N, C-alpha and C positions, 0 to 999 in steps of 0.2 A: 596114188593112193593119199604117204601120209601128207601132200600138198594139201591139199583137201581136208584133212584133219584138224591136223597142229592149228591151223586160224580161228575154226571151233572149241580148239583147247586155249584157246590166244581170250578170245572172248569171254569165255564161260571165267579163266579167271582172275581175268580183271573185275568180273560181275562178283566175282565173290570177296575178294580182294577194298571194292565201293561199298559192299552189303556190311565189309566190317570196321571198315575205318563211321560208316554212319553209325553206326554197332555203339562203334567203343566212342563217338559223337556223342551217342543218348544218352550214353553214362559218365559221363565225364562230364553231362553239365547238369546235371541232376545236384543242388543245388546244399550243403549240408544242413542236417539238422539242428537247431534249440539242442542246446545241455545244462543241465544244473550249473552252477558256477560256485552251489555253496557246498556241490557235493563233492565237484572235484576238487578244489581248496581246501576243503579236508582229506580226503583221499591223500593229494602230494603235502598237508605236512605232517598229517602221520610216516607217507610213506618218509620224509626227511627226518623225522622224530622233530619238528620246530611245531611249536605255538602260532598262532593264526592273531598274528594283532594289525593296528589300524592297519589300514590300509592293504594290505594280504590279500586282502578276495578283488580287490579291484587290479590290485599288480596280478596276481596268477589270472584272472582272465584276459589280464593282455596278455599275455602268457600262450593261455590258449586260444584265443583269438588265432592269433599269429602261427600258434603252429596247423591249426584247422583252416588258416589262408594255405600254409605250404604243403603241409602232409593228406589231400579231400580226395576223393580220385581222379585220376591224372595230374596229382599235382598243381604244381604254379604252373598256369600255362597261359598267361598275359606274355609272356617273353619270348613263347613256342617259336621256332620259324618253319616245323616238320606237319607233315598234318598229322590226322584231321582240325589237329588244335590252332593250325594256323589260319584257319578257316570262317573259327569259333569267334563269337564275340559276344556274346551270353553274357554269361562263366569270364572272361578277360572284365566283361565293365561289373560284375559280382561283388569276383576280388577288389576291381578299383577303388567299389564304396568303399568294403572291408578297411582296405588300406587309409584309406583317408580319414577316416572315423579314429585308426590308431594309432595315424599322423600328428593330429589335434592329439591324444590323450599324452602320447608317448612326450609330445611337447608341452602340454602339461604339467605333466608331471616336474620334467625337468626342469619348469625355469618356478612351477609357483605349489605342485602340491606334497615336495619331497623340502622343502627352501621354511623357512619361519618370517624371512623379512626381508626384505629385498637387498638388506647389506650381507645375509646371507652365506657361504657356499654355495654352488651348486657342488652334488651327486659324482663323483667323479662312472661310476658305474653309469649310471644316467647324462652323461656327458658320451658316452660313449657310445649306448644303447639307442637316444633319440638320431643323431642326423642317420646311422647307415640306415634308416625304413625311409630319406627323404631319396635313394636311388629311384631314379626314372625306371618303372617300375616294366618298363619293355624291354630290360636291357638285357642280353644274355650271356653278350660275353666279356671275359677281364673287367669290371667282373660280371656275375650275373644278377642277379637281383634277387635268388631262391639265397644264394652264398649270401652277401648283404643284410638280408632282412634275419636271416638261419641267426650272425651276427649282433644283430643288436638282438632279438629276442635271447641268446647266450649273456649280456652286458648285464637282460632285464632280470635275467633269473637271481646274477646276484649279486643285483642289487635286491631281489626279495628278498635270498639267502642274509644277506647282512644286515634287511629289516626282519626280521625270526628272532636273530638272534638276538636276545634278551640280555646278553651280556659284554655286548660290544655299541657304541653308542652310534657309529661313525653313519650309519644309515637312518632316517626318521623319514615321515611321514602327515604331517600334516593333515589333520581330519575337521577342516574349518570351513564356516560356512560361507568363508568370504573365497575363497579357493573352487567352495564347488564352486559356487556364483563366477568366478572368472572362469574354469572350465566351460559351463553351461547356452555363456555367453558368446562364443569359439561353437559350439552345438546349433544355436539360432539359427549363430550364421549358414553352416553347414545346410540346415535344413532347408532354408527357405529358398535358398539357389536350388539346392531339388526341385523345392516346389512349384519352383517359378517354369521352370525350367521342364519337369510333367503338364503343368496345364496350358505348358504352351503350343501341346499335340497338336489341339484344335485351328491353334492364332489366332490371337488376339491384338486391340491397338489399346495401348494403353499408354494413361497419362504418365507425362515427366515428372517425375515429382522428386528428383537426384538432389533436387535444393531449394524443395518443400521445408519451413521448420526457421530460417535463416534469411532477414534480409537481407541480411550480408555476403550471405554463402558464396564462390565463385567456381567456375570446373576449369578445363584450362581449353576444349573446344568445347563449342556448340553442338547443342540435341537439340531434334526437330521436338518438339510441344510433343507430339503423339506418336507414339511410334505404334509400328507392324510389328508383333513378334511370334514367332514361330519357329522350334525345331525341324530340324530338317525328318524327312519320313527313314530317309534313312538312320534316323538317328533315333528315336522315337524308341526299339530296345532296348537298344546300348541304355538309355536314361531312367527306365524303366528296372533292367537288372541292374545299372550302378547306383540306384538311389532303397534297391531290395540291400543289396550287399550293408548298404550305411545304415539299414534299419539293424541287418541284419548283428550285425558287430556293438553299431548304440543300444539297444537289448538287451545285451549281455552285461556291458558296461554300467549300463545306467540299473540292472539288476543287483551289480554285483557294492554298485553307490548305495543300495539298498543295507547290506550289511555295513558296512565304512564305517555311512558316515550316518548312525541307524541314531544314536542322542541327536544331535545335530536336529535331523529331521523330525524326531517328538520333541524337540527346546521351540522347530521353531511352528510345530502343528502343519508339519508339509510331507509328514508320509502317503497321504491319502493324494495328492499330485503328484508325486512323484511314481503312482499304481496305477495311475488312471492312465501319464506317458508311456507306460510300462501298457499296460493294454491297447493308449495305440499303436504302440509299433507289431504289439505281438500281431496285429488285424494286420499289419504287411506283408507279415508274414504264410498266407493263407494260399492252401495250393490254384496256382494257375492250370487248370483247367485247358483253356483251350494253348493251341502249337502254337499260335502264335501270337505275338501282342498282337490285340485290334484298335482300330486308333478310329473306332464313328463316334459321329459331330456331341456336343452335349446333352443335348433332346433328342437326338436321330433313334431309331431303331437296329444301329448294331452297337455296343458296350463297345468301352473306351476306356482301355487298363489307366493309363496314363492319369485319366482324369481320378479315376477310383484310386489310385495308389497317391496325388497330388493330396487328395480329403485327412488324407490317415495321415502325411506325414505333417500340412494342414493345421491340424487337431490339434499334433503332437508340440509342435513348432507353439504353440500354443501356448501349452501347459507347461513347457519347459518357462514361458519368457514370465506366467505368474508367479513358478516355482523360484527366479530368482528372485522376482520384488519382495517375495516372503523370504528368504536369503536375508534380501537388503532386510529385511527391518529388525528392530531391535528385540 
């Protein structure tokens, strides 16, 4: 009797465990909502009894994005080694996109935004914070990625509180057009790479333009004049969600830029350009109703989510290029 019943219990128990893991992975795969960067920063300022100064909104937004990365449902998943997160790839790809944008901003804050000139001294808190974000995002032990990222956020918070302390002169943030332009140039390259990888979902023949524009230019090894570029079928959804994560983070950073660089943007008559970039990035965060990322041909009957995402990123990138040109003008 018991010999006949126990295998049935085992099958039912295994089925329940699998079902619970599937439900948990579905819940953990839900992307965080966007948040109001101004409201969050003002609440923080009120809580800590400080005044928002130049750079306060962007620095605080970096902290909020980082905390969201670590504290969303399931926490940070990219370095997990246990089920169900070990078999999940969409959310870890989303996390990597957020992390890449955060790394670029942290580096820009250390090199440019917190320094007046090339010969000025680096801020000690940002010197500690910026390298912490560069650990391998899959590191899970001694040290774990989460612990290093949290250390970086803690150091960023020390910089923020020092920045908002009007009685101290140690920390500074320089909301200048050249500083903003230098960071946006890095954003251009990041979006350009993502757009190209997304567009290659259907495979493309591309002319080699690596040396275009300079007749004396050379490269290390020869490349074919015409290249066939195609993103692996297994990587399509990973690239898509990496782009979603990068767009999510950049969307919040640019909304903070709108506050901290308000006078610069008004002087350059560039606020409307920034708003258009934000609008394009907001479009990338629309709900994906399909249960999987579809890869139809460009003009076929089936949708191609990668091409749609590439379209929004390309338009945002083109607007960023226009904005950097405006910022360079007198």
